[in-house]
VEXDREN-2710 file (C-alpha; in Angstrom, 1 decimal):
% VEXDREN-2710
k/r/px/py/pz
1/UNK/29.9/36.5/-77.4
2/UNK/27.0/36.9/-75.0
3/UNK/26.2/35.9/-71.4
4/UNK/24.0/33.2/-69.9
5/UNK/21.1/34.3/-67.8
6/UNK/19.6/32.0/-65.3
7/UNK/16.1/32.4/-63.8
8/UNK/16.9/31.4/-60.3
9/UNK/13.6/29.9/-59.2
10/UNK/11.9/28.7/-62.3
11/UNK/8.1/29.4/-62.7
12/UNK/7.6/32.9/-63.9
13/UNK/11.2/34.1/-63.3
14/UNK/12.1/33.7/-67.0
15/UNK/9.8/36.6/-67.7
16/UNK/11.5/38.9/-65.3
17/UNK/14.9/37.5/-66.3
18/UNK/14.3/38.7/-69.9
19/UNK/13.8/42.2/-68.5
20/UNK/17.0/41.9/-66.6
21/UNK/18.9/40.8/-69.7
22/UNK/17.5/43.8/-71.6
23/UNK/18.5/46.1/-68.8
24/UNK/22.0/44.8/-68.7
25/UNK/22.6/45.0/-72.4
26/UNK/25.9/46.8/-72.9
27/UNK/24.8/48.7/-76.0
28/UNK/21.0/49.3/-75.9
29/UNK/21.2/51.0/-79.3
30/UNK/22.5/47.8/-81.0
31/UNK/20.0/45.2/-82.4
32/UNK/19.0/43.0/-79.5
33/UNK/20.3/39.4/-79.7
34/UNK/17.9/36.9/-78.2
35/UNK/19.6/36.0/-74.8
36/UNK/20.1/32.5/-73.6
37/UNK/17.8/32.1/-70.5
38/UNK/18.1/28.9/-68.5
39/UNK/15.3/27.9/-66.1
40/UNK/13.8/25.1/-64.1
41/UNK/10.5/23.8/-65.3
42/UNK/9.2/24.1/-61.7
43/UNK/5.9/25.8/-61.6
44/UNK/2.8/26.5/-59.6
45/UNK/0.4/23.6/-58.8
46/UNK/-2.3/25.1/-60.9
47/UNK/0.1/24.8/-63.9
48/UNK/1.8/21.6/-63.0
49/UNK/0.1/19.1/-60.6
50/UNK/3.2/16.9/-60.3
51/UNK/5.4/17.3/-57.2
52/UNK/8.8/17.9/-58.6
53/UNK/10.7/20.0/-61.1
54/UNK/10.3/18.5/-64.5
55/UNK/13.3/17.0/-66.4
56/UNK/14.1/16.1/-69.9
57/UNK/12.0/12.9/-69.6
58/UNK/8.9/14.9/-68.9
59/UNK/8.8/16.6/-72.3
60/UNK/8.4/15.8/-75.9
61/UNK/10.0/18.0/-78.5
62/UNK/12.9/19.4/-76.7
63/UNK/15.9/20.4/-78.9
64/UNK/19.2/18.9/-77.7
65/UNK/22.3/21.0/-78.0
66/UNK/25.9/19.7/-78.0
67/UNK/27.9/20.7/-74.9
68/UNK/30.8/23.0/-74.8
69/UNK/33.7/23.2/-72.4
70/UNK/33.3/20.8/-69.5
71/UNK/29.5/20.4/-70.1
72/UNK/27.8/17.4/-71.7
73/UNK/25.0/19.2/-73.6
74/UNK/21.7/20.6/-72.7
75/UNK/18.1/20.9/-73.9
76/UNK/16.1/23.9/-75.2
77/UNK/12.4/24.5/-75.4
78/UNK/10.6/25.4/-78.6
79/UNK/6.9/26.4/-79.1
80/UNK/6.3/22.8/-80.2
81/UNK/7.6/21.3/-77.0
82/UNK/4.9/19.6/-74.9
83/UNK/4.9/18.4/-71.3
84/UNK/3.9/14.7/-71.0
85/UNK/0.7/14.3/-69.0
86/UNK/-0.1/14.6/-66.2
87/UNK/2.7/17.2/-66.1
88/UNK/2.0/20.7/-67.3
89/UNK/4.3/23.6/-68.2
90/UNK/4.2/27.2/-69.4
91/UNK/7.7/26.9/-70.9
92/UNK/6.7/26.0/-74.5
93/UNK/4.4/29.1/-74.5
94/UNK/7.2/31.2/-73.0
95/UNK/9.5/29.9/-75.8
96/UNK/6.9/31.2/-78.2
97/UNK/6.4/34.6/-76.6
98/UNK/9.8/35.6/-75.1
99/UNK/12.4/36.8/-77.6
100/UNK/15.0/34.5/-76.0
101/UNK/16.4/31.0/-76.3
102/UNK/14.8/29.2/-73.4
103/UNK/16.9/26.4/-71.9
104/UNK/15.9/23.6/-69.5
105/UNK/17.7/23.2/-66.2
106/UNK/17.1/19.6/-65.1
107/UNK/18.1/19.2/-61.4
108/UNK/16.8/15.6/-61.3
109/UNK/20.3/13.9/-61.8
110/UNK/21.7/15.9/-58.9
111/UNK/23.8/19.0/-58.1
112/UNK/27.0/17.9/-60.1
113/UNK/24.9/17.3/-63.2
114/UNK/23.2/20.6/-62.8
115/UNK/26.6/22.4/-62.6
116/UNK/27.7/20.6/-65.8
117/UNK/24.5/21.7/-67.6
118/UNK/25.1/25.3/-66.6
119/UNK/28.8/25.1/-67.6
120/UNK/27.7/23.7/-71.0
121/UNK/25.2/26.5/-71.5
122/UNK/27.6/29.2/-70.5
123/UNK/30.2/27.8/-72.9
124/UNK/27.6/28.0/-75.7
125/UNK/26.8/31.6/-74.8
126/UNK/30.5/32.4/-74.7
127/UNK/30.4/34.7/-71.6
128/UNK/29.8/34.9/-67.9
129/UNK/26.7/33.9/-65.9
130/UNK/24.0/36.2/-64.6
131/UNK/21.5/34.8/-62.0
132/UNK/18.3/36.7/-61.8
133/UNK/15.9/36.5/-58.9
134/UNK/12.6/38.4/-58.9
135/UNK/11.8/39.3/-55.3
136/UNK/15.0/38.4/-53.4
137/UNK/14.5/35.2/-51.6
138/UNK/17.8/34.1/-53.1
139/UNK/19.3/36.1/-50.2
140/UNK/17.4/34.2/-47.5
141/UNK/19.0/33.5/-44.1
142/UNK/16.6/30.5/-43.8
143/UNK/14.6/31.8/-40.9
144/UNK/12.3/34.5/-42.3
145/UNK/8.7/34.0/-41.3
146/UNK/7.4/34.4/-44.8
147/UNK/9.9/32.2/-46.5
148/UNK/8.2/29.5/-48.6
149/UNK/10.5/28.2/-51.4
150/UNK/14.2/28.5/-50.7
151/UNK/15.5/25.3/-52.2
152/UNK/15.5/26.1/-56.0
153/UNK/17.4/29.4/-55.6
154/UNK/20.0/27.8/-53.3
155/UNK/20.5/24.9/-55.7
156/UNK/21.1/27.4/-58.5
157/UNK/23.7/29.3/-56.4
158/UNK/25.5/26.1/-55.5
159/UNK/25.6/24.8/-59.0
160/UNK/26.9/28.1/-60.4
161/UNK/29.7/28.0/-57.7
162/UNK/30.7/24.5/-58.8
163/UNK/31.1/25.7/-62.5
164/UNK/33.9/28.1/-61.5
165/UNK/32.6/30.5/-64.1
166/UNK/32.4/34.2/-63.1
167/UNK/28.8/34.8/-61.9
168/UNK/26.8/37.8/-60.8
169/UNK/23.5/37.6/-58.9
170/UNK/20.8/40.2/-59.6
171/UNK/17.9/40.9/-57.3
172/UNK/14.9/42.6/-59.0
173/UNK/12.1/44.2/-57.1
174/UNK/13.1/43.5/-53.5
175/UNK/10.3/42.0/-51.5
176/UNK/7.9/41.5/-54.5
177/UNK/7.6/37.8/-54.1
178/UNK/6.3/38.2/-50.6
179/UNK/8.9/35.9/-48.9
180/UNK/11.3/38.4/-47.4
181/UNK/10.3/41.9/-46.5
182/UNK/11.6/44.8/-48.5
183/UNK/13.2/46.5/-45.5
184/UNK/15.2/43.4/-44.6
185/UNK/16.3/42.9/-48.2
186/UNK/17.4/46.5/-48.6
187/UNK/19.6/46.1/-45.5
188/UNK/21.2/43.0/-47.1
189/UNK/21.6/44.9/-50.4
190/UNK/22.9/48.2/-48.8
191/UNK/26.3/48.0/-50.4
192/UNK/25.2/46.6/-53.7
193/UNK/25.0/48.8/-56.8
194/UNK/21.6/49.2/-58.3
195/UNK/19.8/50.8/-61.2
196/UNK/16.2/51.3/-62.3
197/UNK/15.9/49.8/-65.8
198/UNK/14.3/51.8/-68.5
199/UNK/10.6/50.9/-68.8
200/UNK/11.3/50.0/-72.4
201/UNK/13.1/46.9/-71.1
202/UNK/9.7/45.5/-70.2
203/UNK/8.4/45.8/-73.7
204/UNK/10.0/42.5/-74.9
205/UNK/8.2/40.6/-72.1
206/UNK/4.8/42.2/-72.9
207/UNK/3.3/39.2/-74.8
208/UNK/4.2/36.8/-71.9
209/UNK/3.0/39.2/-69.2
210/UNK/-0.4/39.3/-70.9
211/UNK/-1.1/35.6/-70.0
212/UNK/1.5/34.2/-67.6
213/UNK/0.3/33.7/-64.0
214/UNK/3.7/35.0/-62.6
215/UNK/3.0/37.6/-59.9
216/UNK/6.5/38.7/-58.9
217/UNK/7.5/39.5/-62.5
218/UNK/4.2/41.3/-63.1
219/UNK/4.7/43.4/-60.0
220/UNK/8.2/44.3/-61.1
221/UNK/7.0/45.3/-64.6
222/UNK/4.2/47.3/-63.1
223/UNK/6.6/49.1/-60.7
224/UNK/8.9/49.9/-63.7
225/UNK/5.9/51.5/-65.3
226/UNK/5.3/53.7/-62.3
227/UNK/2.7/51.7/-60.3
228/UNK/2.8/52.4/-56.6
229/UNK/0.5/51.4/-53.7
230/UNK/-0.7/48.1/-52.3
231/UNK/-1.3/44.9/-54.4
232/UNK/-3.4/41.9/-53.5
233/UNK/-1.7/38.7/-54.7
234/UNK/-2.8/35.1/-54.1
235/UNK/-0.9/34.9/-50.8
236/UNK/0.0/38.4/-49.7
237/UNK/-0.7/42.1/-49.8
238/UNK/2.5/43.7/-51.1
239/UNK/3.4/47.4/-51.2
240/UNK/5.0/48.9/-54.4
241/UNK/7.4/51.5/-53.2
242/UNK/10.2/53.6/-54.7
243/UNK/12.5/50.7/-54.1
244/UNK/10.3/48.2/-56.1
245/UNK/11.6/49.1/-59.6
246/UNK/15.3/48.7/-58.6
247/UNK/17.6/46.0/-59.9
248/UNK/20.5/45.2/-57.5
249/UNK/23.7/43.3/-58.4
250/UNK/26.2/41.4/-56.2
251/UNK/28.9/38.8/-56.6
252/UNK/27.9/35.2/-56.4
253/UNK/30.0/34.5/-53.3
254/UNK/28.3/37.4/-51.4
255/UNK/24.9/35.9/-52.3
256/UNK/26.1/32.4/-51.1
257/UNK/27.3/34.1/-47.9
258/UNK/23.7/35.1/-47.1
259/UNK/22.2/31.7/-48.0
260/UNK/22.9/28.9/-45.6
261/UNK/21.3/26.2/-47.8
262/UNK/23.6/27.2/-50.7
263/UNK/26.6/27.1/-48.4
264/UNK/25.7/23.7/-47.1
265/UNK/25.1/22.4/-50.7
266/UNK/28.5/23.5/-51.7
267/UNK/30.1/22.0/-48.6
268/UNK/28.2/18.7/-48.4
269/UNK/27.7/18.2/-52.2
270/UNK/24.8/15.8/-51.9
271/UNK/24.7/13.2/-54.6
272/UNK/21.0/13.3/-55.4
273/UNK/18.2/15.8/-55.7
274/UNK/16.3/14.1/-52.9
275/UNK/19.4/14.4/-50.6
276/UNK/19.8/18.1/-51.5
277/UNK/16.1/18.7/-50.8
278/UNK/16.4/16.9/-47.4
279/UNK/19.4/19.1/-46.6
280/UNK/17.3/22.2/-47.3
281/UNK/14.5/20.9/-45.2
282/UNK/16.8/20.2/-42.3
283/UNK/18.2/23.8/-42.4
284/UNK/14.9/25.7/-43.0
285/UNK/12.1/23.4/-41.9
286/UNK/10.6/23.9/-45.3
287/UNK/10.2/20.7/-47.6
288/UNK/12.4/21.4/-50.6
289/UNK/10.1/19.7/-53.2
290/UNK/6.7/20.4/-51.7
291/UNK/6.8/23.9/-50.3
292/UNK/4.9/25.7/-53.2
293/UNK/2.2/23.1/-53.1
294/UNK/1.8/23.5/-49.3
295/UNK/1.3/27.3/-49.4
296/UNK/-1.2/27.7/-52.3
297/UNK/-4.6/28.1/-50.8
298/UNK/-7.9/26.8/-52.0
299/UNK/-10.4/29.5/-52.8
300/UNK/-14.1/29.0/-53.5
301/UNK/-15.5/30.6/-56.7
302/UNK/-17.2/33.9/-56.3
303/UNK/-18.6/34.1/-59.8
304/UNK/-19.5/31.6/-62.6
305/UNK/-17.7/30.9/-65.8
306/UNK/-16.0/33.5/-68.0
307/UNK/-19.0/33.9/-70.3
308/UNK/-21.1/35.2/-67.4
309/UNK/-18.8/38.0/-66.4
310/UNK/-19.4/41.7/-66.9
311/UNK/-16.8/44.4/-66.1
312/UNK/-18.7/46.1/-63.4
313/UNK/-19.6/42.9/-61.6
314/UNK/-16.0/41.7/-61.9
315/UNK/-14.6/44.9/-60.4
316/UNK/-17.1/44.8/-57.5
317/UNK/-16.1/41.2/-56.7
318/UNK/-12.4/42.0/-56.9
319/UNK/-12.7/45.0/-54.7
320/UNK/-14.6/43.0/-52.1
321/UNK/-11.8/40.4/-52.1
322/UNK/-8.8/42.8/-52.3
323/UNK/-8.5/43.6/-48.6
324/UNK/-8.5/47.3/-49.5
325/UNK/-5.5/47.0/-51.8
326/UNK/-5.0/49.5/-54.6
327/UNK/-4.3/46.8/-57.2
328/UNK/-4.8/43.0/-57.7
329/UNK/-2.7/40.6/-59.8
330/UNK/-4.5/38.9/-62.7
331/UNK/-3.7/35.6/-61.0
332/UNK/-5.5/36.6/-57.8
333/UNK/-8.3/38.0/-59.9
334/UNK/-8.8/34.7/-61.8
335/UNK/-8.8/32.7/-58.5
336/UNK/-11.2/35.1/-56.9
337/UNK/-13.6/34.6/-59.8
338/UNK/-13.4/30.9/-59.8
339/UNK/-11.3/30.9/-63.0
340/UNK/-8.0/29.3/-63.9
341/UNK/-4.8/30.9/-64.9
342/UNK/-5.5/29.9/-68.5
343/UNK/-8.5/32.3/-68.4
344/UNK/-6.3/35.4/-67.8
345/UNK/-6.4/36.6/-71.4
346/UNK/-10.2/36.4/-71.5
347/UNK/-10.4/38.1/-68.2
348/UNK/-8.2/40.9/-69.5
349/UNK/-10.7/41.3/-72.4
350/UNK/-13.6/41.6/-70.0
351/UNK/-11.7/44.2/-68.0
352/UNK/-10.3/46.0/-71.1
353/UNK/-6.8/46.1/-69.6
354/UNK/-3.4/45.4/-70.9
355/UNK/-1.4/46.4/-67.8
356/UNK/0.5/43.9/-65.6
357/UNK/-1.8/44.6/-62.6
358/UNK/-5.5/45.7/-62.4
359/UNK/-5.9/49.0/-60.6
360/UNK/-8.9/49.1/-58.3
361/UNK/-8.6/52.5/-56.5
END
Protein backbone atom coordinates (compact mmCIF):
# COMPACT_ATOMS: atom_id res chain seq x y z
CA UNK A 1 0.00 0.00 0.00
CA UNK A 2 1.20 3.51 -0.84
CA UNK A 3 -0.33 6.93 -1.34
CA UNK A 4 -1.25 9.01 -4.37
CA UNK A 5 0.58 12.32 -4.78
CA UNK A 6 -0.97 15.07 -6.86
CA UNK A 7 1.05 17.95 -8.31
CA UNK A 8 -1.57 20.63 -7.76
CA UNK A 9 -0.82 22.99 -10.62
CA UNK A 10 0.91 20.90 -13.28
CA UNK A 11 3.92 22.36 -15.08
CA UNK A 12 7.01 21.82 -12.94
CA UNK A 13 5.11 20.79 -9.80
CA UNK A 14 5.78 17.04 -10.36
CA UNK A 15 9.47 17.74 -9.72
CA UNK A 16 8.80 19.29 -6.32
CA UNK A 17 6.09 16.72 -5.63
CA UNK A 18 8.66 13.93 -5.88
CA UNK A 19 10.70 15.71 -3.20
CA UNK A 20 7.54 15.94 -1.07
CA UNK A 21 6.92 12.21 -1.52
CA UNK A 22 10.47 11.38 -0.46
CA UNK A 23 10.19 13.72 2.53
CA UNK A 24 6.95 12.07 3.68
CA UNK A 25 8.23 8.50 3.31
CA UNK A 26 7.37 6.70 6.55
CA UNK A 27 10.55 4.64 6.56
CA UNK A 28 13.41 6.52 4.88
CA UNK A 29 15.72 3.53 5.46
CA UNK A 30 13.49 1.21 3.41
CA UNK A 31 14.03 0.87 -0.34
CA UNK A 32 12.14 3.69 -2.01
CA UNK A 33 9.14 2.57 -4.06
CA UNK A 34 8.43 4.81 -7.04
CA UNK A 35 5.46 6.92 -5.95
CA UNK A 36 2.38 7.53 -8.08
CA UNK A 37 2.36 11.22 -9.03
CA UNK A 38 -0.66 12.62 -10.86
CA UNK A 39 -0.33 15.88 -12.75
CA UNK A 40 -1.97 18.09 -15.32
CA UNK A 41 -0.10 18.44 -18.61
CA UNK A 42 -0.52 22.20 -18.28
CA UNK A 43 2.71 24.01 -18.97
CA UNK A 44 4.40 27.30 -19.78
CA UNK A 45 3.79 28.81 -23.23
CA UNK A 46 7.40 28.25 -24.22
CA UNK A 47 6.85 24.51 -23.68
CA UNK A 48 3.28 24.22 -24.97
CA UNK A 49 1.90 26.90 -27.33
CA UNK A 50 -1.68 25.63 -27.04
CA UNK A 51 -4.14 27.42 -24.76
CA UNK A 52 -5.51 24.65 -22.54
CA UNK A 53 -4.38 21.75 -20.38
CA UNK A 54 -3.64 18.74 -22.56
CA UNK A 55 -5.82 15.65 -22.34
CA UNK A 56 -5.55 12.04 -23.43
CA UNK A 57 -6.36 12.97 -27.03
CA UNK A 58 -3.31 15.23 -27.19
CA UNK A 59 -0.78 12.40 -26.67
CA UNK A 60 0.39 9.28 -28.42
CA UNK A 61 1.86 6.44 -26.41
CA UNK A 62 0.05 6.84 -23.11
CA UNK A 63 -0.39 3.64 -21.11
CA UNK A 64 -3.97 3.08 -19.97
CA UNK A 65 -4.58 1.53 -16.59
CA UNK A 66 -7.76 -0.17 -15.42
CA UNK A 67 -9.68 1.75 -12.76
CA UNK A 68 -10.24 0.67 -9.23
CA UNK A 69 -12.96 1.57 -6.75
CA UNK A 70 -15.37 4.13 -8.22
CA UNK A 71 -12.94 5.20 -10.93
CA UNK A 72 -13.03 4.33 -14.58
CA UNK A 73 -9.33 4.10 -15.32
CA UNK A 74 -6.55 6.56 -16.05
CA UNK A 75 -3.53 7.10 -18.27
CA UNK A 76 0.19 7.10 -17.45
CA UNK A 77 3.14 8.70 -19.20
CA UNK A 78 6.18 6.77 -20.37
CA UNK A 79 9.42 8.09 -21.86
CA UNK A 80 8.03 7.05 -25.26
CA UNK A 81 4.87 9.17 -24.93
CA UNK A 82 4.71 12.12 -27.33
CA UNK A 83 2.51 15.20 -27.45
CA UNK A 84 0.73 15.62 -30.78
CA UNK A 85 1.85 18.81 -32.57
CA UNK A 86 1.35 21.69 -32.19
CA UNK A 87 1.18 20.76 -28.49
CA UNK A 88 4.35 20.31 -26.46
CA UNK A 89 5.00 18.72 -23.10
CA UNK A 90 7.83 17.97 -20.68
CA UNK A 91 5.89 15.06 -19.17
CA UNK A 92 7.47 12.25 -21.24
CA UNK A 93 10.95 13.48 -20.28
CA UNK A 94 9.86 13.73 -16.64
CA UNK A 95 8.60 10.14 -16.89
CA UNK A 96 12.14 9.27 -17.98
CA UNK A 97 14.01 11.26 -15.33
CA UNK A 98 11.80 11.10 -12.23
CA UNK A 99 11.79 7.81 -10.30
CA UNK A 100 7.99 7.89 -10.14
CA UNK A 101 4.95 6.65 -12.03
CA UNK A 102 3.67 9.81 -13.71
CA UNK A 103 -0.09 9.87 -14.28
CA UNK A 104 -2.15 12.25 -16.42
CA UNK A 105 -4.90 14.35 -14.89
CA UNK A 106 -7.23 15.23 -17.77
CA UNK A 107 -9.62 18.02 -16.71
CA UNK A 108 -11.13 18.38 -20.19
CA UNK A 109 -14.25 16.26 -19.52
CA UNK A 110 -15.09 18.33 -16.43
CA UNK A 111 -14.88 18.30 -12.65
CA UNK A 112 -16.82 15.06 -12.04
CA UNK A 113 -14.63 13.17 -14.50
CA UNK A 114 -11.51 14.60 -12.86
CA UNK A 115 -12.73 13.38 -9.46
CA UNK A 116 -13.32 9.90 -10.90
CA UNK A 117 -9.81 9.85 -12.36
CA UNK A 118 -8.31 10.79 -9.00
CA UNK A 119 -10.43 8.18 -7.18
CA UNK A 120 -9.25 5.53 -9.63
CA UNK A 121 -5.60 6.53 -9.16
CA UNK A 122 -5.94 6.53 -5.37
CA UNK A 123 -7.51 3.07 -5.49
CA UNK A 124 -4.57 1.85 -7.56
CA UNK A 125 -2.16 3.33 -5.02
CA UNK A 126 -4.11 1.80 -2.15
CA UNK A 127 -3.81 4.75 0.19
CA UNK A 128 -4.76 8.32 0.88
CA UNK A 129 -4.16 11.44 -1.25
CA UNK A 130 -1.44 14.05 -0.82
CA UNK A 131 -1.78 17.29 -2.80
CA UNK A 132 1.52 19.12 -3.21
CA UNK A 133 1.79 22.79 -4.15
CA UNK A 134 5.16 24.44 -4.57
CA UNK A 135 4.86 28.09 -3.56
CA UNK A 136 1.44 28.20 -1.90
CA UNK A 137 -1.04 29.79 -4.31
CA UNK A 138 -3.32 26.85 -3.51
CA UNK A 139 -4.21 28.90 -0.39
CA UNK A 140 -5.26 31.96 -2.36
CA UNK A 141 -8.11 34.18 -1.18
CA UNK A 142 -8.53 35.27 -4.79
CA UNK A 143 -7.55 38.92 -4.38
CA UNK A 144 -3.77 38.94 -3.92
CA UNK A 145 -2.09 41.47 -6.24
CA UNK A 146 0.47 38.97 -7.55
CA UNK A 147 -1.98 36.15 -8.18
CA UNK A 148 -1.72 34.76 -11.72
CA UNK A 149 -2.93 31.17 -11.96
CA UNK A 150 -5.47 30.14 -9.31
CA UNK A 151 -7.69 27.90 -11.41
CA UNK A 152 -5.73 24.65 -11.66
CA UNK A 153 -5.04 24.43 -7.93
CA UNK A 154 -8.68 25.16 -7.08
CA UNK A 155 -9.84 22.51 -9.54
CA UNK A 156 -7.55 19.98 -7.85
CA UNK A 157 -8.89 20.78 -4.38
CA UNK A 158 -12.51 20.53 -5.52
CA UNK A 159 -11.95 17.23 -7.33
CA UNK A 160 -10.20 15.71 -4.30
CA UNK A 161 -13.12 16.80 -2.12
CA UNK A 162 -15.56 15.05 -4.44
CA UNK A 163 -13.66 11.75 -4.15
CA UNK A 164 -14.36 11.56 -0.41
CA UNK A 165 -10.89 10.06 0.07
CA UNK A 166 -8.80 11.35 3.02
CA UNK A 167 -6.57 14.08 1.61
CA UNK A 168 -3.78 16.24 3.00
CA UNK A 169 -2.51 19.40 1.31
CA UNK A 170 1.19 20.22 1.48
CA UNK A 171 2.65 23.67 0.78
CA UNK A 172 6.37 23.65 0.01
CA UNK A 173 8.49 26.79 -0.06
CA UNK A 174 5.90 29.44 0.86
CA UNK A 175 6.02 32.35 -1.59
CA UNK A 176 8.50 30.78 -4.00
CA UNK A 177 6.13 30.90 -6.97
CA UNK A 178 5.86 34.69 -6.63
CA UNK A 179 2.05 34.75 -6.50
CA UNK A 180 1.38 35.26 -2.77
CA UNK A 181 3.93 36.83 -0.44
CA UNK A 182 5.76 34.69 2.08
CA UNK A 183 4.54 36.77 5.05
CA UNK A 184 0.90 36.38 4.02
CA UNK A 185 1.26 32.64 3.54
CA UNK A 186 3.02 32.14 6.85
CA UNK A 187 0.06 33.81 8.56
CA UNK A 188 -2.30 31.40 6.80
CA UNK A 189 -0.08 28.46 7.76
CA UNK A 190 0.52 29.59 11.35
CA UNK A 191 -1.25 26.59 12.90
CA UNK A 192 -0.04 24.02 10.36
CA UNK A 193 2.73 21.60 11.29
CA UNK A 194 5.86 21.87 9.20
CA UNK A 195 9.21 20.24 8.62
CA UNK A 196 12.39 20.88 6.67
CA UNK A 197 13.01 17.85 4.45
CA UNK A 198 16.47 16.36 4.46
CA UNK A 199 18.41 17.69 1.48
CA UNK A 200 18.84 14.09 0.36
CA UNK A 201 15.15 14.20 -0.61
CA UNK A 202 16.13 16.38 -3.57
CA UNK A 203 18.62 13.85 -4.92
CA UNK A 204 15.92 11.83 -6.67
CA UNK A 205 14.84 14.93 -8.61
CA UNK A 206 18.35 15.97 -9.64
CA UNK A 207 18.17 14.67 -13.22
CA UNK A 208 14.93 16.55 -13.87
CA UNK A 209 16.13 19.73 -12.16
CA UNK A 210 19.13 19.75 -14.51
CA UNK A 211 16.94 20.63 -17.51
CA UNK A 212 13.36 21.40 -16.50
CA UNK A 213 12.36 25.10 -16.71
CA UNK A 214 10.41 24.96 -13.42
CA UNK A 215 11.40 27.88 -11.22
CA UNK A 216 9.42 27.25 -8.02
CA UNK A 217 10.69 23.65 -7.69
CA UNK A 218 14.25 24.82 -8.44
CA UNK A 219 14.00 27.53 -5.77
CA UNK A 220 12.71 25.05 -3.20
CA UNK A 221 15.48 22.57 -4.00
CA UNK A 222 18.08 25.35 -3.74
CA UNK A 223 16.64 26.47 -0.39
CA UNK A 224 16.83 22.89 0.90
CA UNK A 225 20.52 22.93 -0.02
CA UNK A 226 21.07 26.13 1.97
CA UNK A 227 20.76 28.88 -0.66
CA UNK A 228 19.60 32.22 0.75
CA UNK A 229 19.29 35.73 -0.66
CA UNK A 230 17.42 37.19 -3.62
CA UNK A 231 16.68 35.33 -6.85
CA UNK A 232 15.76 36.84 -10.23
CA UNK A 233 13.12 34.72 -11.93
CA UNK A 234 11.33 35.39 -15.21
CA UNK A 235 8.59 37.40 -13.53
CA UNK A 236 9.84 38.33 -10.06
CA UNK A 237 12.66 38.90 -7.64
CA UNK A 238 12.09 36.42 -4.80
CA UNK A 239 13.85 36.19 -1.44
CA UNK A 240 15.06 32.83 -0.13
CA UNK A 241 14.68 32.98 3.66
CA UNK A 242 14.78 30.58 6.59
CA UNK A 243 11.11 29.78 5.84
CA UNK A 244 11.82 28.82 2.21
CA UNK A 245 12.87 25.19 2.82
CA UNK A 246 9.83 24.39 4.96
CA UNK A 247 7.07 21.96 4.01
CA UNK A 248 3.68 22.65 5.64
CA UNK A 249 0.75 20.23 5.91
CA UNK A 250 -2.94 20.96 6.42
CA UNK A 251 -6.25 19.14 5.98
CA UNK A 252 -8.01 19.42 2.63
CA UNK A 253 -11.03 21.19 4.11
CA UNK A 254 -8.81 23.84 5.68
CA UNK A 255 -7.21 24.51 2.30
CA UNK A 256 -10.63 24.72 0.64
CA UNK A 257 -11.68 27.13 3.39
CA UNK A 258 -8.97 29.52 2.19
CA UNK A 259 -9.76 29.14 -1.50
CA UNK A 260 -13.00 30.77 -2.73
CA UNK A 261 -12.74 29.24 -6.21
CA UNK A 262 -12.44 25.73 -4.78
CA UNK A 263 -15.44 26.37 -2.51
CA UNK A 264 -17.52 27.63 -5.43
CA UNK A 265 -16.52 24.65 -7.59
CA UNK A 266 -17.66 22.29 -4.84
CA UNK A 267 -20.93 24.18 -4.33
CA UNK A 268 -21.84 24.87 -7.97
CA UNK A 269 -20.31 21.73 -9.52
CA UNK A 270 -19.98 23.12 -13.08
CA UNK A 271 -20.51 20.49 -15.76
CA UNK A 272 -17.68 21.49 -18.10
CA UNK A 273 -14.11 22.72 -17.88
CA UNK A 274 -15.10 25.95 -19.62
CA UNK A 275 -17.86 26.59 -17.09
CA UNK A 276 -15.44 25.91 -14.25
CA UNK A 277 -12.87 28.31 -15.75
CA UNK A 278 -15.57 30.96 -16.18
CA UNK A 279 -16.49 30.59 -12.51
CA UNK A 280 -12.86 31.11 -11.52
CA UNK A 281 -12.64 34.16 -13.80
CA UNK A 282 -15.77 35.62 -12.24
CA UNK A 283 -14.41 35.29 -8.72
CA UNK A 284 -10.81 36.40 -9.29
CA UNK A 285 -10.83 38.45 -12.49
CA UNK A 286 -8.15 36.11 -13.89
CA UNK A 287 -9.00 34.04 -17.00
CA UNK A 288 -8.79 30.42 -15.92
CA UNK A 289 -7.37 29.01 -19.15
CA UNK A 290 -5.22 31.92 -20.33
CA UNK A 291 -3.61 33.41 -17.23
CA UNK A 292 -0.14 31.89 -17.65
CA UNK A 293 0.03 33.01 -21.25
CA UNK A 294 -0.95 36.55 -20.33
CA UNK A 295 1.76 37.00 -17.71
CA UNK A 296 4.79 35.64 -19.57
CA UNK A 297 6.76 38.60 -20.91
CA UNK A 298 8.59 38.82 -24.18
CA UNK A 299 12.29 39.51 -23.85
CA UNK A 300 14.71 40.54 -26.57
CA UNK A 301 17.86 38.44 -26.93
CA UNK A 302 20.96 39.90 -25.30
CA UNK A 303 23.44 37.44 -26.78
CA UNK A 304 23.51 35.20 -29.86
CA UNK A 305 23.22 31.42 -30.08
CA UNK A 306 24.62 28.94 -27.60
CA UNK A 307 27.74 28.35 -29.65
CA UNK A 308 28.81 31.99 -29.22
CA UNK A 309 28.66 32.02 -25.44
CA UNK A 310 31.60 32.17 -23.08
CA UNK A 311 31.29 31.96 -19.31
CA UNK A 312 32.56 35.44 -18.47
CA UNK A 313 30.34 37.08 -21.06
CA UNK A 314 27.33 35.11 -19.89
CA UNK A 315 27.87 36.05 -16.24
CA UNK A 316 28.26 39.73 -17.15
CA UNK A 317 25.03 39.67 -19.16
CA UNK A 318 23.14 37.90 -16.38
CA UNK A 319 24.39 40.26 -13.69
CA UNK A 320 23.29 43.21 -15.80
CA UNK A 321 19.78 41.73 -16.11
CA UNK A 322 19.44 40.45 -12.55
CA UNK A 323 18.25 43.65 -10.83
CA UNK A 324 20.99 43.19 -8.22
CA UNK A 325 19.78 39.74 -7.22
CA UNK A 326 22.15 37.22 -5.65
CA UNK A 327 21.01 34.37 -7.92
CA UNK A 328 19.12 33.79 -11.17
CA UNK A 329 17.07 30.81 -12.26
CA UNK A 330 18.28 28.93 -15.31
CA UNK A 331 14.97 29.69 -17.02
CA UNK A 332 15.55 33.43 -16.55
CA UNK A 333 19.18 33.04 -17.67
CA UNK A 334 18.13 31.32 -20.87
CA UNK A 335 15.54 33.99 -21.69
CA UNK A 336 18.01 36.79 -20.96
CA UNK A 337 20.48 35.25 -23.40
CA UNK A 338 17.92 34.77 -26.16
CA UNK A 339 17.88 31.00 -25.66
CA UNK A 340 15.00 28.59 -25.10
CA UNK A 341 14.30 26.37 -22.13
CA UNK A 342 15.65 23.45 -24.19
CA UNK A 343 19.08 25.15 -24.10
CA UNK A 344 19.32 24.94 -20.30
CA UNK A 345 21.58 21.84 -20.26
CA UNK A 346 24.00 23.46 -22.73
CA UNK A 347 23.92 26.67 -20.71
CA UNK A 348 24.79 24.70 -17.58
CA UNK A 349 27.81 23.31 -19.43
CA UNK A 350 28.95 26.82 -20.39
CA UNK A 351 28.53 27.95 -16.78
CA UNK A 352 30.06 24.78 -15.29
CA UNK A 353 27.21 24.51 -12.79
CA UNK A 354 25.00 21.68 -11.60
CA UNK A 355 23.07 23.61 -8.96
CA UNK A 356 19.34 24.51 -9.23
CA UNK A 357 20.18 28.24 -9.35
CA UNK A 358 23.13 30.25 -10.64
CA UNK A 359 24.77 32.31 -7.91
CA UNK A 360 25.93 35.74 -9.13
CA UNK A 361 27.16 37.41 -5.93
